[in-house]
C-alpha positions in Angstrom: 382.7 136.2 57.5 383.0 132.3 58.4 386.1 131.0 57.0 385.9 127.4 58.3 383.8 124.8 56.4 382.0 124.4 59.7 381.4 128.0 60.5 379.8 128.5 57.2 377.5 125.5 57.8 376.5 127.1 61.1 376.0 130.6 59.6 373.6 129.3 56.9 371.9 127.1 59.7 371.5 130.1 61.5 370.4 132.0 58.9 367.5 129.3 58.3 366.5 129.1 61.9 366.5 132.8 62.1 364.2 133.5 59.2 361.5 130.2 60.6 361.8 132.0 63.9 360.4 135.4 62.4 357.6 133.8 60.4 356.0 131.9 63.1 356.6 134.7 65.9 355.0 137.3 63.0 352.3 134.7 62.8 351.7 134.5 66.3 351.8 138.3 66.8 349.0 138.4 64.0 346.7 135.9 65.6 347.0 137.6 69.0 346.1 141.1 67.3 343.2 139.7 65.8 341.5 138.0 69.1 342.5 141.3 71.0 340.7 143.6 68.3 337.8 140.8 68.6 337.6 141.7 72.4 338.2 145.5 71.5 335.0 145.4 69.4 333.1 143.2 71.8 332.1 140.4 69.3 332.0 137.2 71.1 331.6 134.9 68.6 334.8 136.0 66.7 336.9 136.6 69.3 336.0 132.9 70.2 337.0 131.6 67.1 340.3 133.7 66.9 341.6 132.5 70.4 340.8 128.7 68.7 343.3 129.5 65.9 345.8 131.5 68.1 346.2 128.9 71.0 347.7 125.9 68.7 349.9 128.5 67.0 351.2 129.9 70.3 351.7 126.0 71.5 353.4 125.1 68.2 355.7 127.9 68.9 356.6 127.3 71.9 356.7 123.5 71.1 359.6 124.5 68.1 361.9 126.5 70.2 360.5 129.8 69.1 359.2 131.1 72.6 359.7 129.3 75.8 357.0 127.2 77.2 356.0 129.5 80.3 356.1 132.5 78.5 354.0 130.8 75.7 351.8 129.7 78.1 351.6 133.5 79.9 350.2 134.5 76.6 347.5 131.7 76.2 346.3 132.6 79.3 346.3 136.2 78.9 344.1 136.2 76.1 341.9 133.3 77.5 341.2 135.8 80.0 340.6 138.7 78.1 338.1 136.4 75.9 336.4 135.3 79.2 335.8 138.7 80.7 333.9 139.4 77.8 331.5 136.4 78.0 331.2 137.5 82.0 330.0 141.0 80.9 328.0 140.2 78.0 326.0 137.8 80.1 325.6 140.5 83.1 
């Protein structure tokens, strides 16, 4: 339990940041799941639309410090690759 004024403030700030990070992380996870489910269903239009929404969300999370920059880049890359393999398999 915080006893000093500064540590009480720190504690409050940490709780606020944690709540924000959890919400953002949850939003990103949901967006990723939507893309993956669309890829599983082999629905190209839906997958690319969901990817278009997921990529900026992941990038914003990285900008806010929720994810590391390279971690966000990796997530975006893997999602994009999955959607792209769907496009190439449909064109064959």
